[in-house]
N, C-alpha and C positions, 0 to 999 in steps of 0.2 A: 497601383503604380503611383509613385509620389508625385511626379510632375510629368505628364504625358509628353511635353515638349522640352523637357529639361536637357536631354542629350542633343537637341537641335539648337537651343538658345544659349546654353551655357558652355563655355570652354573649360578645359581642365586646368585647375589651379592647385598647386601643391604647397606644402608648408614652407614658410619663408625662413631662410637661414640667416643667422647673424653674420655681419661682415667678417671676412677672413682675418683681417688685421686685429679684430677684437677677440674672436673666439680662440685663436691659437695662444692667447695670453692667459687663458683659464681652462678649466676642465669641465665646465658646465655643458649641458646638451647644446648642440649646435643650432637648434631651432629657436626662433624668436618666441618667447612664451606668449601664449594666447593668440598667436597669429592665425590659427586655424578657425576659431569659433566664428569670426565674422563672415567666413566664406563657406563653411563646411555644410550648412544646410542646403545651399544651392548645389554644391558638389554632390551631395547625397541624392539630390533630385535628378542627377544625370542617369541614375540607375534605371534601366528599362523594365525591371521586374519581369525578366524573360520567362516564357513558358517553360523552358528548360534552362535553368541558371547554371551554366558551365562553371561559374566561379565556385560552386559547391564542390565540383570534381577537382578543380585546381588546388583546393585546400583540403588536406587530409582530415582536418577537424570537422569538415562538413558544416562550416559556419553558415548561419542563416542570413546571408548577406543582404538579399533584397528586403528582408523583413526589417533588419535594423537600419538599413538605408532609409526606408520609408519613415520609421520613427524619428530618425535624425533630421530628415527633411521637415517633419512636423514639429521638431524640437521637443518631442516627448522623450526626454533623456532617461527617465526611469524605465520606461518600457524598452527603449533601445538597449539599456544596460542588461535588462533581464534576458532579452533575446541573445545578446552577445555572450553572456555567461552560460547560456543553455548548452553551448558546445565548447567553450574555451574557459579554462580556469584562470588564465593569466593574460588577458588581452592587452594589458599595458606593456607586457614583454614583447608579444608578437607584433603589436602595433608600432614598436620601435625597431625591432631587430629582424623581423622576417623579410625575406626578399620578395614577398607578395606574389607567389604563383597564382593566387586568385585573380590578380589583375591581368596576368598573361592569358588567363582563360576567360576573361570578361568578354561577353558577346559584342559589346560596343567596340571592343578593341579590334574587331575584324577590319574596320575601315576608319576608325577614329581613335583618338587617345582614350585609353580605358578609364573607367571610374576610379577615383582615388580611394579605393577600398581601405587601404592601410591607414590613410589619414583620417577617414571617417571613424575607423575602429578606435584609434588612439584618442580622438576627440570625445567619443562616447565614454570611454572608460575614465579619462581624466575628469570629465564633467561629473561622472558618477561618484568618483572619490570626493570631488569638491562638494557635491550635494549631500554626501552622507548616505548614498544608496548602496554602498558596498559594506555589508555587515557580516559578522560571523554567522555561520549556519551550523551550529552544533547538532548532533544527532538527537532524535527524540528518546532513544533508548540505546543501551550498549549491548553488543552481542556476546560479550565475554571472551571474544577471540582477540589474539594479539598478532600484530604484523610488524616486522622489521623491514625498513626500506634502506637500502645501501646506496647512498648518493643523493645529493640535494640539488641536482640540476633540474631543468624543467620536467623531465620524465619522472624523476623521483618525487618531486613536489606535487605533480599532478596526481600520481598514483596515491600518494599519502593523503591528499585532500579528499579524493574520492572515497577512499577506504575509511577515513575518519568519519566522513558524513554518512557512510553506510552503517556506522555504529561500532566499528572495530577500534581497538586501542592500538595506535600506530606510533612507532618511534623511528625517526629518520636519523641515520648515522652518516656523518660527514667527516672526512679525514682532515679537511682544512679547519682553520680557526673560526670561520664564519659560514653560515648557510648560504647556498646559492650556486655552488659548483662553478661552471664556466660563466654563468650569468654574473657571478660575483667577481671572479678574478681573471676571466678571459675576455670579457667585454669592457672596453674602456668607459670611463665615466662620461665622456663626451657623446657616446652613443646611447647610454642609458644610465642615468644617475641611480645610485644604489638605494636611494630612499624608496624607490618603487619596489625593490625586493623587501626592504625592511617592513613596510606596512603590510605586505602579503604574509610575511612570516608572523606578524602580530595577529593577523586575522586567523591564521591556521592554529596558532597557539590557543587563541580564544575558543576555537572549535574543539580543541582537545589533542591536537597533534603534538608529540613530544620531539625534541631535537637534541641530538648528542653530537657535539662538535669535537674536533681533534681526536677522533676515534676511527682508526683505519681497520676495517675488517680484513683479517688475514695476518695482520701484524699485531695490533693492540688486542684484538679479540679473535680467537680461533673461529673460523667460519662454521665448522661442524658444531661447536658449542652454541653459537648463535642460533643455528637451526633448531637445536633442542630446547632453547629458551623460548622460542616463538612458535605460534601455530603455523605461520607462513612467512616467507621472506621474499622480497622483491629486490632483485639486483638491478640497479639503475646507475651503475658506476661509470658509464660513458665509455667512449673510445679514446682514451687519453694518451696512448703511446704515439708520440710524434714521429712522423716520417723523417728519417735522417738523410744526410747527403754525404756518402762515403767517398770523398775526394781528398787528394793530398792537401794538407794544411787544415783539415777539419778540427784538429786538436788545438789550434791556436787560440790564445785568449781573445775574447771579443766575438767569437762565433757562438751563437746561442739559439736554442729553440725559441720560437715565438712564445711558448708557454713557460719559458723561464723569464722572458723579458716583460711581458704584459702584466703578470700578477704583481710584480714588484712596483710597477707604476701605479697600480690600483691600491697597493698597500700604503703608498705615500698619501693618496687621497683619503684613505681610511684613518690616517693619522698614526699608523704604526711605524712609519719611517719618515725621516726628514728629507732624505735624498735617496733615490734608488741606487743600489749598488751597480746596476747596469743602466747607464744613461747614455743618451744620444748627444748630450750637450757638447757643442764644439767639435763634433765628429762628422765625417762622411759616412752615411748609413746606407747599407744595401739590404733590401728586403727580398728574399728569394721565395717566390710564391705569389700568384696574382689574384688570390681569392679574398674573401672578406677578412680572414685573419691577417693576411698581408696588409690589407688596407688599414686595419686597426693598428698595426705596427707603424705604418706611415704616419697616421694622425698622431700617435703617441710621440714619435720622433720629432715631428714639427713642434709639439708643445714643450718638449725638453730642450729645444734650441739646437737642433742639428744644423751643421754647415750645409749639407746637401742630403737629399733622400732619393735613392734610385730603387725602383721596384722591378724585379726580373720575373718573367713568365716564360716557361718553355714552349707553351702553345702559341700558335699564331694569333695576331690581334683579331678579336671578333668584329663582325660587322655591326653597323648601327641599325640595320633592318633585318627582319626575319629571313633566314635561309629557306630555300624551298623544301629542304628536308626537315625543317622545324616549323610546320604549319600550325596555325591556331587550331586548337587551344593548348598545344604543348608549351612547355616552359622553354623559351628560346635562349640561346647563348649569345647575348648581345654585349657590345662594348658599354661598360657601365662606369660612370664617373661618380664616385662616392663623395661625401663631404670632405674626407681626408685628401682625396685627389684634387679637389678644388683648392686646397690649401698650398699646393705646390709640389715639387718633385718631378722626377722623370719616370716614365714607364717604358720598359723595353721588352718587346715580345720576341718570341722565336729564338731564344738564346739559352745556352746551357753553361753552367759553371764547370770549368775544367779543374781549377785548383785555386787555393788561397796562398797568398804570399805574406810572410811575417817579417818583423824586425828582429834584431839580435836578442831582444828580451822575450820573444815568443808571442808578441801581440800582432794581430792581423793588421795589415796595412793596405793590401790590395786584393782584388779579385780578378781572376783571368776567366774570360768567357769566350764563347764561340757561337756564331749563328747556326741554327739547325733548321732542317726542313724534312717533311715527310716524303719518302720515296718507297713506293711499293708497300705502303702500310708500315714502314719502319722509320724511326727518327734517325737522321744522319747529320753529321757535322758538315758544314760548308767550308771547304778549304780556303785559306786566305782571309778568313773573317775574324780571326782571333784579335782580341784587344784586352786592355787592362783598364780597370776603373779603381779609383781610390776607395778604400773601405776600412774604417777603424771600428765599425760595429756592423755585424752581419746577423740578421735574424732569419731563421729557417721557418717558413710558414707554408709548408707543402702538404698540409693535411695530417691525418691521423691513421694509424694502421690497425688499431684494435684495442681491446680491453687490456689493462695492466695485468700481467700474470706474475710479475716479480714479487708482488706482495703476498702471494700464496692463496688468494681468494678462490681462484679457479680450481687449484689442486685440492685445497682443503674441503671444498664442497664436493669435489669429484665431478665437475661439470664437463659435459661434452661440448666440443666446439664444432662449428660448421666449416666448410671448405675455405671460407674467407677469414677464419680466425675469430669469428664472433661466437658468443654463447648460443648454442643451438636451443630452439624452443619449438613447441607444437602450436596448434591453432589457438590454444588458450593462453599462450605466452608462458607455458610451463616448461621447465627444463627437464632433464632426465632424472633429477633428484626430486623426490616427492615433496611437495609443498614449497618448492623454490621456483620462482618465476623471474623473468628478465624483461626489461622494458628499455626503450631508448637506444642510444648508440651502442650500448654493450651487446645488444642482440641484432640490431639493424646495421651497424657500422655508421661511420660519420654521416650525419644528415642535418636537416634543418630543425629549427626550434619548434615549428608547427608539427613536424613528425614526432618529435620527442614528446610533446604534450599529448598528441593523439595516442602514442604508444602507452604513455602512462595511464591514460583514461581506459584504454582497452585492456591493459594488463590488470587494472584494478577490478574489472568485471570478472576476469579469469580467477583472480584470487578470491573474490566474493563468492563465486560459485563453488570454489573448492572448500571454502569454510562453511558455507550454509546450504549448499545443494542447489541454490538458484540465485539469480541476481537481476535486479532492475537497473543496474548501472549501464550506461551506454558504452558501446565499443565501436568507435568510428572507423577503425581500420583492422585488417588482419595482418599478421606478421609478414605475410608474403606480398602484401600490396606495395606498389612502387609508385613514384611520382609520375605525373602526366608528362612524360618525355619520350623522345624517340632517339 
């Protein structure tokens, strides 16, 4: 145990954010650079090194949290980094983007604010990069086997790195012009600067992983031909089909999926565009969907100079305390204020969009909504609660429904789907097609970054066993495992 009295003598402190008026004028990460290091050792000392560390169960990666908390408390950053990387290929991603189910499962959180696990994690990895402790780990020998990974999001990258280090020759195929998947074009720069992705890609290249961008399997390369070219294939194409809102006026100009809007803003930051073709500048913006993608749209609209930003959520407003039906250590549904929400805008709960209204040129101008409530387990509209709000840009951020089937990948491979429309797989992440495996959202459905990385690591073990007959690679989760929720 790092500090036997740490949880009694030290209160919870989190990363300091830059002033709102300053950060909305740029796209840099919202946190004050270096603000964590002066406090993080004491924060790590709050960890109680529990006999049964439930934080392990909260995180699908099985992160060795008490161990690297102890090293961080002692400021042994090299050892902390080694323990961190033992279970997580990309802690700089999860330390910035994960909603931290580990903290919800922290034993200290039963009656005190939980340990700042996420902040400790990102401090360790940032220090490791700064100290040169993160280096390429090429395999000692090659197996002579080849693997194609379809998709370069966190699941695909994790599977590729594990398989490369196991000695296989791995090529990652990405349909976009840059590697990273949703990490690259779905996550705004102010949440994670893309330099973090770039240096991981360089590490993976040095280890031997090959990358093929602007190549969509199913369109540019026939999936069946790809299977014949490689000894094994991992499908990590994500669940990229956005949930639509089929109401009158959906066809109006200015109504876009979030994943049409956010990538263009990121392309501006990459230098590909001077101005985004879809911009919030000078407009009343409405974001439909109350999750993290919706919050990303809110923060992006602020930085583009929106006149107003309103975020709509069909569910009731969550409470600020755990409900009785969400006891520790489950992940509670709580009212959350992200950095984007701190920057302004209105959040409206328990409402449903009835239709959009446009002008004579076919541009959206207003959104009609109505309050809703649950009755007998059904969502019903409340009479007399209809109202209209201005909307010259609407983003649909209501989640994703499954893997893209329009590009032919599923059909060309001949893959079977489960009842939810995801690619079906067995206990080894293998599909019904010999030598073809699936990891991440393509098989699990829309989920969190930690689940994607855990799936990539686990699928890599299945592939390694298929290719060699045995595997020493770790498999932190089974395909049927689910998050610690009720």
